[in-house]
Structures are given as C-alpha cells and as structure tokens.
PARO-561970 format. One record per residue: x, y, z of N, C-alpha, C in turn; residue in one letter; residue number from 0. Coordinates in steps of 0.001 Angstrom, whole numbers, padded with zeros to 6 digits, always signed. Layout:
{node {X Y Z} {X Y Z} {X Y Z} 'A' NUM}
...
END
This chain:
{node {-021086 +000166 +011101} {-022192 +001062 +010843} {-022873 +001363 +012175} 'M' 0}
{node {-023113 +002615 +012438} {-023696 +002987 +013719} {-025214 +002865 +013731} 'T' 1}
{node {-025846 +003168 +012615} {-027302 +003050 +012527} {-027666 +002395 +011207} 'Q' 2}
{node {-028563 +001413 +011250} {-029012 +000812 +009989} {-029733 +001838 +009121} 'P' 3}
{node {-029694 +001622 +007831} {-030416 +002451 +006876} {-031685 +001691 +006498} 'V' 4}
{node {-032817 +002373 +006523} {-034077 +001752 +006123} {-034470 +002317 +004763} 'V' 5}
{node {-034588 +001427 +003786} {-034939 +001826 +002426} {-036194 +001055 +002027} 'I' 6}
{node {-037262 +001773 +001754} {-038546 +001149 +001388} {-038947 +000069 +002384} 'D' 7}
{node {-038736 +000337 +003669} {-039121 -000602 +004710} {-038157 -001752 +004939} 'G' 8}
{node {-037080 -001820 +004176} {-036090 -002888 +004319} {-034866 -002349 +005031} 'T' 9}
{node {-034365 -003104 +006005} {-033223 -002658 +006800} {-031919 -003090 +006132} 'I' 10}
{node {-031051 -002129 +005904} {-029697 -002363 +005403} {-028761 -002061 +006570} 'Y' 11}
{node {-028216 -003111 +007180} {-027444 -002922 +008409} {-025939 -003089 +008220} 'D' 12}
{node {-025491 -003076 +006987} {-024067 -003124 +006670} {-023756 -002047 +005635} 'H' 13}
{node {-022480 -001752 +005478} {-022028 -000855 +004410} {-020956 -001562 +003602} 'L' 14}
{node {-021071 -001481 +002298} {-019985 -001883 +001421} {-019152 -000632 +001187} 'T' 15}
{node {-017845 -000751 +001354} {-016965 +000411 +001291} {-016047 +000309 +000078} 'I' 16}
{node {-016025 +001370 -000706} {-015067 +001518 -001803} {-014171 +002689 -001450} 'N' 17}
{node {-012853 +002468 -001496} {-011919 +003517 -001103} {-010762 +003559 -002085} 'L' 18}
{node {-010470 +004746 -002577} {-009303 +004969 -003438} {-008458 +006072 -002803} 'A' 19}
{node {-007148 +005850 -002757} {-006224 +006801 -002146} {-005100 +007087 -003133} 'I' 20}
{node {-004727 +008339 -003228} {-003572 +008730 -004039} {-002722 +009704 -003237} 'S' 21}
{node {-001426 +009469 -003244} {-000513 +010434 -002641} {+000254 +011128 -003745} 'T' 22}
{node {+000721 +012313 -003439} {+001503 +013079 -004418} {+002412 +014027 -003655} 'K' 23}
{node {+003376 +014561 -004330} {+004311 +015510 -003747} {+004287 +016795 -004556} 'Y' 24}
{node {+004353 +017921 -003862} {+004411 +019190 -004579} {+005862 +019535 -004912} 'D' 25}
{node {+006083 +020687 -005515} {+007425 +021085 -005951} {+008384 +021273 -004780} 'Q' 26}
{node {+007869 +021437 -003556} {+008716 +021588 -002374} {+009010 +020260 -001687} 'N' 27}
{node {+008439 +019175 -002226} {+008640 +017867 -001621} {+007667 +017540 -000512} 'G' 28}
{node {+006665 +018409 -000325} {+005651 +018142 +000697} {+004623 +017138 +000166} 'D' 29}
{node {+004282 +016181 +001020} {+003331 +015145 +000613} {+001907 +015658 +000742} 'E' 30}
{node {+001079 +015274 -000202} {-000340 +015568 -000155} {-001075 +014263 -000442} 'D' 31}
{node {-002339 +014239 -000157} {-003109 +013023 -000316} {-004507 +013376 -000774} 'L' 32}
{node {-005050 +012557 -001652} {-006452 +012693 -002025} {-007114 +011333 -001834} 'S' 33}
{node {-008409 +011373 -001567} {-009120 +010107 -001440} {-010561 +010260 -001909} 'F' 34}
{node {-011106 +009142 -002339} {-012520 +009047 -002684} {-013074 +007868 -001896} 'A' 35}
{node {-014153 +008107 -001188} {-014780 +007099 -000339} {-016239 +006989 -000753} 'L' 36}
{node {-016690 +005757 -000949} {-018090 +005524 -001319} {-018652 +004472 -000378} 'R' 37}
{node {-019771 +004790 +000254} {-020425 +003888 +001196} {-021767 +003457 +000608} 'L' 38}
{node {-021951 +002138 +000483} {-023152 +001607 -000151} {-023950 +000785 +000868} 'V' 39}
{node {-025205 +001158 +001129} {-026028 +000358 +002036} {-026117 -001093 +001542} 'P' 40}
{node {-025922 -002014 +002491} {-025876 -003443 +002154} {-026647 -004228 +003210} 'T' 41}
{node {-027327 -005257 +002772} {-028002 -006163 +003700} {-027695 -007598 +003279} 'R' 42}
{node {-027825 -008487 +004231} {-027601 -009901 +003937} {-028952 -010589 +003777} 'M' 43}
{node {-029086 -011328 +002684} {-030296 -012092 +002409} {-029908 -013567 +002408} 'D' 44}
{node {-030646 -014419 +003130} {-030264 -015832 +003222} {-030140 -016540 +001874} 'P' 45}
{node {-030968 -016167 +000916} {-030910 -016857 -000371} {-030089 -016109 -001427} 'S' 46}
{node {-029928 -014809 -001268} {-029215 -014010 -002277} {-027807 -013604 -001857} 'L' 47}
{node {-027523 -013668 -000564} {-026232 -013184 -000069} {-026301 -011680 +000133} 'G' 48}
{node {-025211 -010998 -000180} {-025154 -009548 +000005} {-025996 -008846 -001054} 'A' 49}
{node {-026885 -007963 -000589} {-027736 -007176 -001478} {-027414 -005712 -001207} 'V' 50}
{node {-027071 -004969 -002250} {-026715 -003565 -002104} {-027761 -002678 -002776} 'V' 51}
{node {-027836 -001435 -002322} {-028697 -000441 -002962} {-027821 +000732 -003389} 'D' 52}
{node {-027319 +000649 -004617} {-026436 +001692 -005150} {-027108 +003055 -005226} 'D' 53}
{node {-028427 +003082 -005333} {-029115 +004368 -005473} {-029026 +005208 -004196} 'S' 54}
{node {-028697 +004579 -003089} {-028588 +005296 -001813} {-027140 +005427 -001343} 'K' 55}
{node {-026200 +005176 -002241} {-024776 +005288 -001886} {-024422 +006735 -001567} 'A' 56}
{node {-023459 +006890 -000675} {-022984 +008215 -000273} {-021498 +008292 -000593} 'V' 57}
{node {-021076 +009394 -001172} {-019676 +009553 -001527} {-019039 +010748 -000843} 'G' 58}
{node {-017745 +010629 -000618} {-016962 +011721 -000056} {-015641 +011747 -000818} 'L' 59}
{node {-015290 +012911 -001332} {-014031 +013073 -002065} {-013293 +014283 -001533} 'Y' 60}
{node {-012014 +014107 -001311} {-011152 +015227 -000954} {-009925 +015158 -001850} 'R' 61}
{node {-009670 +016239 -002569} {-008572 +016281 -003522} {-007251 +016732 -002930} 'G' 62}
{node {-007300 +017310 -001739} {-006084 +017781 -001070} {-006298 +017690 +000436} 'R' 63}
{node {-005212 +017526 +001167} {-005320 +017497 +002625} {-005916 +018788 +003167} 'L' 64}
{node {-005656 +019895 +002480} {-006173 +021182 +002936} {-007697 +021273 +002813} 'S' 65}
{node {-008319 +020349 +002085} {-009771 +020368 +001909} {-010514 +019606 +003008} 'E' 66}
{node {-009783 +019010 +003942} {-010446 +018246 +004993} {-011365 +019167 +005779} 'L' 67}
{node {-012601 +018739 +005950} {-013637 +019617 +006484} {-013639 +019727 +008003} 'A' 68}
{node {-013258 +018660 +008687} {-013391 +018694 +010142} {-012418 +017717 +010779} 'D' 69}
{node {-012465 +017655 +012103} {-011575 +016775 +012855} {-011769 +015310 +012536} 'G' 70}
{node {-013008 +014896 +012253} {-013254 +013499 +011908} {-012572 +013122 +010600} 'D' 71}
{node {-012637 +014004 +009608} {-011964 +013730 +008332} {-010448 +013728 +008526} 'E' 72}
{node {-009952 +014622 +009363} {-008513 +014655 +009631} {-008069 +013373 +010336} 'Q' 73}
{node {-008849 +012904 +011306} {-008520 +011671 +012018} {-008574 +010469 +011070} 'A' 74}
{node {-009575 +010428 +010193} {-009697 +009357 +009202} {-008466 +009322 +008306} 'F' 75}
{node {-008076 +010475 +007790} {-006928 +010555 +006895} {-005645 +010187 +007624} 'T' 76}
{node {-005486 +010656 +008838} {-004303 +010326 +009631} {-004213 +008821 +009866} 'S' 77}
{node {-005345 +008189 +010156} {-005366 +006739 +010354} {-004991 +005992 +009079} 'S' 78}
{node {-005481 +006482 +007938} {-005124 +005860 +006659} {-003615 +005914 +006424} 'L' 79}
{node {-003058 +007100 +006579} {-001625 +007282 +006343} {-000818 +006423 +007310} 'I' 80}
{node {-001195 +006425 +008573} {-000492 +005638 +009581} {-000580 +004154 +009271} 'S' 81}
{node {-001765 +003688 +008916} {-001948 +002274 +008580} {-001130 +001849 +007381} 'G' 82}
{node {-001086 +002684 +006368} {-000297 +002365 +005166} {+001184 +002339 +005519} 'I' 83}
{node {+001641 +003330 +006275} {+003048 +003357 +006673} {+003421 +002129 +007502} 'N' 84}
{node {+002546 +001714 +008425} {+002815 +000521 +009234} {+002882 -000732 +008370} 'N' 85}
{node {+001983 -000837 +007403} {+002013 -001982 +006498} {+003304 -002021 +005689} 'L' 86}
{node {+003701 -000869 +005160} {+004932 -000801 +004374} {+006152 -001175 +005212} 'L' 87}
{node {+006215 -000686 +006433} {+007335 -001015 +007312} {+007363 -002511 +007618} 'K' 88}
{node {+006200 -003100 +007881} {+006142 -004520 +008208} {+006549 -005399 +007027} 'S' 89}
{node {+006390 -004884 +005824} {+006760 -005632 +004612} {+008167 -005285 +004141} 'K' 90}
{node {+008841 -004396 +004872} {+010221 -004065 +004542} {+010388 -003047 +003441} 'G' 91}
{node {+009389 -002231 +003180} {+009498 -001202 +002142} {+009957 +000105 +002737} 'Y' 92}
END
C-alpha cells in the first residue's frame, strides 16, 4: 500500500486483497481473461488482530482484455498471466 487510508481518524495501513481470475477462449482460439479485484482497508489491532472496513472497499472488474483502461491495468494483467504460466511450468503442467 502506498498511502494509508484514514477512516474516522483511524489509520488503515494494509489492504486485504480478494482476486478472482477467469480465462476463456473465443471461437478463433484466442485467449481472453477477466478479473475481479477487491481491495479492503485493513489495520492491525494488538488485541483484535486484523480489522477490516468493508464499507470502504474498492473494486475493479474487467470482463475482457480489451476493457483494460490504461498501461497500469495492462501491466497488472500481464504480470498475472506471466506468474500463472511460470507456476504451471514449475509444477509440470
């Protein structure tokens, strides 16, 4: 996290990340990918552990690679695909 989130005067300096990825192929055999990303402000409390504020969660969904909005989203998606491919290769798939 680059900047903490302040909610009602309390600092949330971590993010809990939820990520879902789906790949698919069109009729021409071209691969496409969709993803849903949810970032939830999180803070650590000595007595409670991780405390999240779901009301301030931010979501990003892209249903097709063609919907990527900018270079950052393209780089994120490229890293995901590369990481998954590297994992599959290392496991012999």
